[in-house]
MARGUPA-104736 format. One record per residue (C-alpha): x, y, z. Coordinates in Angstrom, 3 decimals, always signed. Example, Ala and Ser with C-alpha at 12.3 -4.5 7.8 and 13.67 -1.06 7.14 Angstrom:
2
        x        y        z
  +12.300   -4.500   +7.800
  +13.670   -1.060   +7.140
***
This chain:
101
        x        y        z
  -17.978  -16.059  -44.213
  -18.705  -12.401  -44.825
  -17.129   -9.539  -42.868
  -20.301   -8.821  -40.885
  -20.446  -12.359  -39.498
  -16.706  -12.334  -38.742
  -17.082   -9.057  -36.872
  -20.004  -10.420  -34.839
  -18.127  -13.631  -34.000
  -14.990  -11.750  -32.973
  -17.046   -9.339  -30.876
  -18.910  -12.201  -29.217
  -15.660  -14.077  -28.516
  -14.125  -10.927  -27.011
  -17.167  -10.322  -24.816
  -17.240  -13.928  -23.583
  -13.504  -13.798  -22.839
  -13.887  -10.541  -20.942
  -16.823  -11.854  -18.900
  -14.854  -15.009  -18.128
  -11.853  -12.980  -16.932
  -14.103  -10.801  -14.793
  -15.715  -13.865  -13.217
  -12.290  -15.301  -12.386
  -11.162  -11.979  -10.905
  -14.259  -11.775   -8.713
  -13.717  -15.357   -7.593
  -10.128  -14.561   -6.574
  -11.187  -11.445   -4.687
  -13.923  -13.346   -2.889
  -11.353  -15.907   -1.680
   -8.895  -13.324   -0.345
   -8.272  -13.760   +3.387
   -9.753  -11.138   +5.691
   -7.472   -8.387   +6.945
   -6.703   -8.882  +10.645
   -8.307   -6.326  +12.942
   -4.891   -5.248  +14.263
   -3.838   -4.057  +10.796
   -6.742   -1.640  +10.763
   -5.702   -0.371  +14.183
   -2.162   +0.151  +12.911
   -3.387   +2.158   +9.932
   -5.624   +4.249  +12.180
   -2.793   +4.883  +14.646
   -0.368   +5.801  +11.864
   -2.859   +8.210  +10.329
   -3.608   +9.713  +13.751
   -0.090  +10.072  +15.128
   +2.373   +9.882  +12.230
   +0.837  +10.942   +8.938
   +0.968  +14.672   +9.678
   +4.741  +14.537   +9.268
   +5.393  +11.296   +7.373
   +2.509  +11.596   +4.887
   -0.788   +9.761   +4.705
   +0.829   +6.638   +3.236
   +4.383   +7.096   +4.602
   +5.550   +8.916   +1.469
   +7.001  +11.814   +3.482
   +6.137  +15.499   +3.546
   +7.796  +18.842   +4.127
   +7.649  +18.040   +7.879
   +9.137  +14.543   +7.924
  +10.949  +11.910   +5.872
   +9.383   +9.114   +3.857
   +9.287   +5.833   +5.722
   +9.408   +3.952   +2.416
  +13.126   +4.483   +1.981
  +16.205   +2.220   +2.079
  +17.170   +3.766   +5.448
  +14.214   +1.941   +6.928
  +14.994   -1.532   +5.604
  +15.259   -4.162   +8.301
  +18.940   -4.538   +7.425
  +19.547   -0.910   +8.422
  +17.321   -0.485  +11.507
  +15.977   -3.200  +13.777
  +12.298   -3.608  +14.601
  +13.159   -2.485  +18.126
  +14.583   +0.775  +16.761
  +11.260   +1.484  +15.047
   +9.338   +0.682  +18.207
  +11.555   +2.981  +20.293
  +11.332   +5.778  +17.720
   +7.540   +5.586  +17.629
   +7.132   +5.358  +21.394
   +9.957   +7.647  +22.590
  +10.933   +9.809  +19.633
  +14.386   +9.874  +18.112
  +17.249  +12.303  +17.564
  +17.585  +13.295  +13.914
  +20.447  +11.451  +12.242
  +19.537  +10.769   +8.586
  +17.377  +13.732   +7.649
  +17.242  +17.460   +8.297
  +13.687  +17.610   +9.627
  +14.773  +17.883  +13.249
  +14.191  +15.435  +16.068
  +11.120  +13.229  +15.983
   +8.864  +14.062  +18.927
***
């Protein structure tokens, strides 16, 4: 088999493989469960009330700490502590950003 035919066969095989992978990826995406409505509300509320200080995706800013930090593991703070902090504010105790309003 000459080099031209080998190149065409390899190219065709690569294209078919790629198309097959893409089809499988689309199939998996199509079968993903829908995101519950409440999750969208949580994102909206976080972006409205929290992101100014904690960053758009909880990465922190110059006004507030990152919420994606070991301090905020469930083994360090309870769910109730997060609820109270979000609803009532909290006295600063890990960071030097001041009290959370």
